[in-house]
C-alpha positions as CSV (number, residue, x, y, z in Angstrom):
1,X,48.0,147.1,224.1
2,X,47.8,149.3,221.7
3,X,48.9,153.0,221.3
4,X,46.0,155.0,222.0
5,X,47.1,158.4,220.3
6,X,46.5,161.1,219.0
7,X,42.8,160.5,220.0
8,X,41.4,161.3,223.2
9,X,41.9,158.6,225.6
10,X,40.8,158.2,229.4
11,X,42.8,155.2,231.3
12,X,43.5,153.9,234.7
13,X,47.3,154.5,234.2
14,X,47.6,152.0,237.4
15,X,45.9,149.1,236.7
16,X,47.6,150.0,233.6
17,X,51.0,150.3,234.4
18,X,50.5,147.0,237.2
19,X,49.5,144.7,233.7
20,X,52.6,145.6,232.0
21,X,55.3,143.4,232.0
22,X,57.4,144.6,228.8
23,X,60.7,146.6,229.3
24,X,58.5,149.9,227.5
25,X,55.5,150.3,226.0
26,X,53.7,153.6,224.4
27,X,50.3,153.7,225.6
28,X,49.6,157.5,223.9
29,X,51.4,159.3,221.5
30,X,50.2,162.9,220.6
31,X,51.6,165.6,219.0
32,X,53.5,167.1,221.7
33,X,53.3,164.3,224.6
34,X,53.6,160.7,224.9
35,X,53.0,158.2,227.8
36,X,55.2,155.1,228.0
37,X,54.7,151.8,230.7
38,X,57.9,150.2,231.9
39,X,58.2,147.2,234.0
40,X,62.0,146.4,235.1
41,X,63.4,143.2,236.5
42,X,65.5,142.6,239.5
43,X,68.6,144.9,239.5
44,X,67.7,145.7,235.4
45,X,68.0,149.7,234.5
46,X,66.5,151.9,232.5
47,X,70.4,153.0,231.3
48,X,72.1,156.7,231.4
49,X,70.6,158.7,228.9
50,X,69.9,162.6,228.9
51,X,67.1,164.6,226.6
52,X,68.2,168.2,225.7
53,X,64.8,169.1,225.3
54,X,62.6,167.2,227.2
55,X,61.3,167.3,230.4
56,X,60.5,164.0,231.8
57,X,57.6,162.7,235.1
58,X,58.0,159.6,236.1
59,X,55.9,158.0,239.0
60,X,56.7,154.1,240.5
61,X,53.3,151.9,240.9
62,X,55.3,149.1,242.0
63,X,58.2,148.1,242.9
64,X,61.6,149.9,244.3
65,X,64.0,151.2,242.5
66,X,66.8,154.4,242.8
67,X,67.3,157.4,240.7
68,X,70.6,158.9,240.3
69,X,70.8,162.5,237.9
70,X,73.4,165.2,237.1
71,X,74.3,167.1,234.3
72,X,76.6,165.6,233.0
73,X,77.5,161.6,232.6
74,X,80.3,161.7,234.9
75,X,78.6,163.9,237.8
76,X,75.5,162.0,238.9
77,X,75.8,163.4,242.2
78,X,71.9,163.9,242.6
79,X,70.8,159.9,244.3
80,X,67.0,159.3,245.8
81,X,65.8,156.1,246.7
82,X,62.3,155.1,245.3
83,X,58.9,153.4,246.5
84,X,55.5,153.1,245.4
85,X,54.0,156.3,244.6
86,X,56.8,158.4,243.9
87,X,57.2,160.8,241.1
88,X,60.4,161.6,239.8
89,X,61.0,165.4,237.6
90,X,63.7,165.1,235.5
91,X,64.9,168.2,234.2
92,X,65.7,168.6,230.0
93,X,69.5,168.3,229.9
94,X,70.2,166.1,232.8
95,X,71.8,162.7,233.0
96,X,69.5,160.5,234.4
97,X,68.9,156.6,235.1
98,X,66.5,154.1,237.0
99,X,67.6,150.6,238.7
100,X,65.4,148.4,239.8
101,X,66.8,147.4,243.1
102,X,64.0,145.4,244.5
103,X,63.2,141.9,244.3
104,X,60.3,141.6,242.5
105,X,59.7,143.9,239.2
106,X,59.9,147.9,238.9
107,X,56.9,148.9,237.4
108,X,56.2,152.8,236.1
109,X,54.8,155.3,233.4
110,X,56.7,157.9,232.3
111,X,55.5,161.1,230.5
112,X,57.3,163.6,228.5
113,X,57.2,166.0,225.5
114,X,57.8,165.5,222.1
115,X,57.3,162.1,221.9
116,X,60.7,159.9,222.0
117,X,59.5,156.8,220.2
118,X,57.3,155.9,217.4
119,X,53.9,155.6,218.0
120,X,52.6,151.7,219.1
121,X,56.5,150.9,220.2
122,X,56.6,147.8,222.3
123,X,60.5,146.9,223.8
124,X,59.4,143.6,225.3
125,X,63.2,143.5,226.9
126,X,65.6,146.2,227.8
127,X,67.9,144.8,225.3
128,X,65.6,144.7,222.5
129,X,65.3,148.7,223.6
130,X,68.9,149.2,223.6
131,X,68.8,148.0,219.6
132,X,66.2,149.4,218.4
133,X,67.9,153.0,219.9
134,X,71.4,151.7,218.5
135,X,69.3,151.5,214.5
136,X,68.4,155.3,215.1
């Protein structure tokens, strides 16, 4: 799957998300927004992170999961179970993590701005994503 930004672009986001088997794929990278597709295997997690200047929108298209959020890394008191079609809004500055709690893949897409990843980024696995982040 190619990164179609920053050109104008239309896609069936549900179909694109369900087709994605990579941990993270950038589908569209613009000047102020980025759209990524994610696929978490059972028990896999995105990993605890915080974006100080980015509000984030996530929508689950397939699977079951849990989101935790909090104002600090040690206070993740906001916890919710997630199912198909749920949307998660992560305020800037909040620590957050999503874990696949189901028996099959958890597929979601995420929209945030400004872009976090290089255009065209594909991380097939979480370990590949983690390795890339440590090189920044």
